[in-house]
C-alpha positions in Angstrom: 163.6 67.7 65.8 163.1 66.3 62.4 160.0 64.3 61.7 160.8 60.8 60.4 158.6 59.6 57.6 158.5 57.5 54.4 157.1 58.4 51.1 154.1 56.1 51.2 150.4 56.0 52.2 151.0 54.2 55.5 153.4 56.9 56.7 151.0 59.6 55.5 148.2 58.0 57.5 150.4 57.7 60.6 151.6 61.3 60.4 148.1 62.6 59.8 146.9 60.8 62.9 149.8 62.3 65.0 149.0 65.8 63.7 145.3 65.4 64.7 146.3 64.2 68.2 148.5 67.3 68.7 146.1 69.8 67.1 143.3 68.5 69.4 145.6 68.5 72.5 147.0 72.0 72.0 144.0 74.1 73.2 143.7 71.9 76.3 147.4 72.3 77.0 147.2 76.1 76.6 144.2 76.2 79.0 146.2 74.1 81.5 149.2 76.5 81.2 147.0 79.6 81.8 145.3 77.9 84.8 148.6 76.9 86.3 150.1 80.3 85.8 147.1 81.8 87.7 147.4 79.2 90.5 151.2 79.9 90.9 150.5 83.6 91.3 147.7 82.8 93.9 149.8 80.4 95.9 152.8 82.7 95.9 150.7 85.7 96.9 149.1 83.7 99.8 152.5 82.5 101.0 153.8 86.1 100.9 150.7 87.4 102.7 151.0 84.8 105.5 154.7 85.7 105.9 153.8 89.4 106.2 151.2 88.4 108.9 153.9 86.4 110.8 156.4 89.3 110.6 153.6 91.7 111.8 152.9 89.3 114.7 156.5 89.1 115.7 156.8 93.0 115.6 153.5 93.3 117.6 155.0 91.2 120.5 158.4 92.8 120.3 157.5 95.0 123.2 157.1 92.0 125.5 160.2 90.3 124.4 161.7 90.3 127.9 158.7 88.3 129.2 159.5 85.5 126.8 162.6 84.7 128.9 160.2 83.5 131.6 158.4 81.3 129.2 159.2 77.6 129.3 160.7 76.3 126.1 159.0 73.1 125.0 155.7 74.1 126.7 154.1 74.0 123.3 155.2 72.0 120.3 153.8 70.7 117.0 152.9 67.0 117.4 151.7 66.5 113.8 150.8 68.4 110.7 147.9 67.0 108.8 148.3 67.6 105.1 145.9 66.5 102.3 146.6 66.2 98.6 144.3 68.2 96.3 144.3 68.5 92.5 144.5 71.8 90.7 144.6 71.8 86.9 145.5 68.1 87.1 148.4 68.7 89.5 148.6 67.2 92.9 149.5 69.8 95.6 149.5 69.8 99.4 146.7 71.4 101.5 146.9 72.0 105.2 144.1 70.2 107.0 145.2 70.9 110.6 147.9 71.1 113.1 148.1 68.8 116.1 149.6 70.7 119.1 151.2 69.2 122.2 150.8 71.6 125.1 152.4 70.5 128.4 150.4 71.0 131.5 151.4 74.0 133.6 150.1 75.3 136.9 148.2 78.5 136.0 148.4 79.6 139.7 152.2 79.4 140.0 153.0 80.7 136.5 152.5 84.3 135.3 149.0 85.2 134.1 150.1 85.8 130.6 151.3 82.2 130.1 148.0 81.1 128.5 148.2 84.1 126.2 151.8 83.1 125.4 150.6 79.7 124.3 147.9 81.2 122.1 150.4 83.7 120.5 152.9 80.9 119.8 150.2 78.7 118.2 149.1 81.6 116.0 152.7 82.4 114.9 153.6 78.7 114.3 150.4 78.2 112.3 151.2 81.2 110.1 154.7 79.9 109.5 153.5 76.4 108.6 150.7 77.5 106.3 153.1 79.9 104.6 155.5 77.0 103.9 152.7 74.9 102.5 151.7 77.6 100.1 155.3 78.2 99.1 155.6 74.4 98.3 152.4 74.6 96.3 153.8 77.5 94.3 157.0 75.5 93.5 155.1 72.4 92.5 152.7 74.3 90.3 155.4 76.4 88.7 157.4 73.3 87.9 154.3 71.8 86.2 153.6 75.1 84.4 157.1 75.1 82.9 156.7 71.5 81.7 153.3 72.4 80.2 154.8 75.5 78.5 157.6 73.4 77.0 155.0 70.9 75.6 152.9 73.8 74.2 156.0 75.2 72.4 157.1 71.7 71.2 153.6 71.1 69.7 153.1 74.6 68.4 156.5 75.5 67.1 158.1 72.1 66.2 155.8 69.1 65.8 152.6 70.6 64.3 154.5 72.5 61.6 156.8 69.5 61.1 154.0 67.1 60.6 152.2 69.6 58.2 155.4 69.9 56.1 155.9 66.1 56.1 152.3 65.6 54.9 152.8 68.1 52.1 156.1 66.4 51.0 154.5 62.9 51.0 151.4 64.2 49.0 153.6 65.9 46.5 155.8 62.9 46.1 152.7 60.6 45.6 151.2 63.0 43.1 154.5 63.2 41.2 154.7 59.4 41.2 151.1 59.2 40.0 151.7 61.7 37.2 154.9 59.9 36.2 153.0 56.6 36.2 150.2 58.1 34.0 152.8 59.6 31.7 154.6 56.3 31.4 151.3 54.5 30.7 150.5 57.1 28.0 153.9 56.5 26.4 153.5 52.7 26.5 150.0 53.1 25.0 151.1 55.4 22.2 154.0 53.0 21.4 151.6 50.1 21.2 149.3 52.0 19.0 152.2 53.0 16.7 153.5 49.4 16.6 150.0 48.1 15.8 149.6 50.7 13.0 153.0 49.7 11.6 152.1 46.0 11.7 148.9 46.7 9.7 150.8 48.5 6.9 
């Protein structure tokens, strides 16, 4: 990306201003990038951990799999998932606030004794699955923002800042050369005048 500029003072001032903006923003962007990188790792790790817990729960109740055939489908369902939005390193991400369950009434006397436990087990498993999904979503959002921030850091650091510095140097050199030429021209004119005056006195 070539920096567009003109060889004059206005352009020099504008480019100097742009350089200052980017030089000041760069450390903040780098901090944001580091913070996001860390948060991506944390969210991914938490999602994986919740998935492992869910798998462990499923294995734990594998032995009573035959009993689940007696369980009524639709006895328990998720009515609503309450999700809030929180900001981490300036990025909005979802946070699980609560799960609203719908549990159909059942006759504890006519149903097997383990039905109440079955409801509790299903609630626990579903909650683990939902929370794992929320953390996976957080990880994706944060990683997308981290990539965008990394691109901006690279753009500033590798392209724009060096580009602006080079443009400033070119403009300053040009203006110095122009000034030197102007001084040299003035000197020539002055010398010519002096010579002409001397000749007219002779």
